[in-house]
Legacy VTK file of the C-alpha trace (Angstrom):
# vtk DataFile Version 3.0
C-alpha trace
ASCII
DATASET POLYDATA
POINTS 81 float
-105.987 -2.554 -48.749
-106.315 -2.568 -44.991
-108.759 -4.769 -43.110
-109.055 -8.274 -41.802
-112.295 -9.392 -43.538
-111.899 -12.473 -45.576
-112.938 -10.714 -48.716
-110.385 -7.914 -48.110
-107.692 -10.490 -47.551
-108.647 -12.289 -50.772
-108.509 -9.038 -52.697
-104.927 -8.357 -51.354
-103.923 -11.927 -52.298
-105.404 -11.604 -55.789
-103.607 -8.339 -56.356
-100.357 -9.917 -55.262
-100.857 -12.900 -57.524
-101.256 -10.568 -60.490
-97.595 -9.720 -59.963
-96.373 -13.308 -59.696
-96.379 -16.474 -57.509
-96.508 -16.106 -53.812
-95.962 -18.620 -50.940
-98.033 -19.377 -47.879
-95.350 -17.778 -45.744
-95.173 -14.683 -47.906
-98.941 -14.318 -47.686
-98.792 -14.322 -43.908
-95.744 -12.150 -43.546
-96.306 -9.459 -46.233
-100.054 -9.552 -46.957
-101.330 -10.148 -43.426
-103.375 -13.144 -44.797
-103.466 -15.463 -41.789
-105.017 -18.508 -43.614
-103.841 -18.314 -47.273
-105.402 -21.697 -48.177
-108.903 -20.390 -47.154
-108.487 -17.220 -49.121
-107.234 -19.196 -52.238
-110.380 -21.466 -51.910
-112.531 -18.238 -51.863
-110.788 -16.940 -55.013
-111.056 -20.269 -56.801
-114.895 -20.226 -55.997
-115.126 -16.773 -57.399
-112.679 -16.985 -60.351
-113.020 -20.606 -61.306
-111.451 -23.876 -59.975
-108.423 -23.682 -62.362
-107.755 -19.928 -61.754
-105.083 -20.612 -59.155
-102.473 -23.488 -59.089
-100.873 -24.732 -55.926
-97.376 -26.109 -56.181
-95.796 -27.653 -53.007
-92.287 -26.786 -51.959
-90.080 -26.939 -48.908
-89.454 -23.724 -46.984
-86.956 -23.327 -44.199
-88.078 -21.185 -41.187
-85.987 -18.748 -39.269
-85.522 -21.630 -36.765
-84.038 -23.883 -39.477
-87.018 -26.207 -39.766
-88.208 -27.192 -43.180
-91.964 -27.093 -43.842
-94.038 -27.996 -46.865
-95.750 -24.850 -48.096
-97.903 -23.860 -50.981
-96.631 -21.723 -53.870
-99.728 -20.106 -55.377
-99.733 -19.100 -59.021
-102.473 -17.242 -60.878
-103.314 -18.880 -64.204
-103.990 -16.487 -66.968
-105.261 -17.242 -70.407
-102.401 -18.805 -72.334
-100.578 -20.348 -69.288
-99.537 -19.528 -65.763
-98.633 -16.043 -64.756
LINES 1 82
81 0 1 2 3 4 5 6 7 8 9 10 11 12 13 14 15 16 17 18 19 20 21 22 23 24 25 26 27 28 29 30 31 32 33 34 35 36 37 38 39 40 41 42 43 44 45 46 47 48 49 50 51 52 53 54 55 56 57 58 59 60 61 62 63 64 65 66 67 68 69 70 71 72 73 74 75 76 77 78 79 80
């Protein structure tokens, strides 16, 4: 799905979440979703507040700096994906 519209970015993110958890950095790098938190907020509004969980973790950048980033998980009936 190409395009930079928020709805298109949210659709790309949702499709990725169907295959498993994804981090903030992976959203930016592989999905071209510049502001993953905003797209997750959009999806939660559309799918329900509890549809996506955020787990915080440390991630080391290429420069060796650790940042706190979100790991987003789609919650499916019966438990997290």
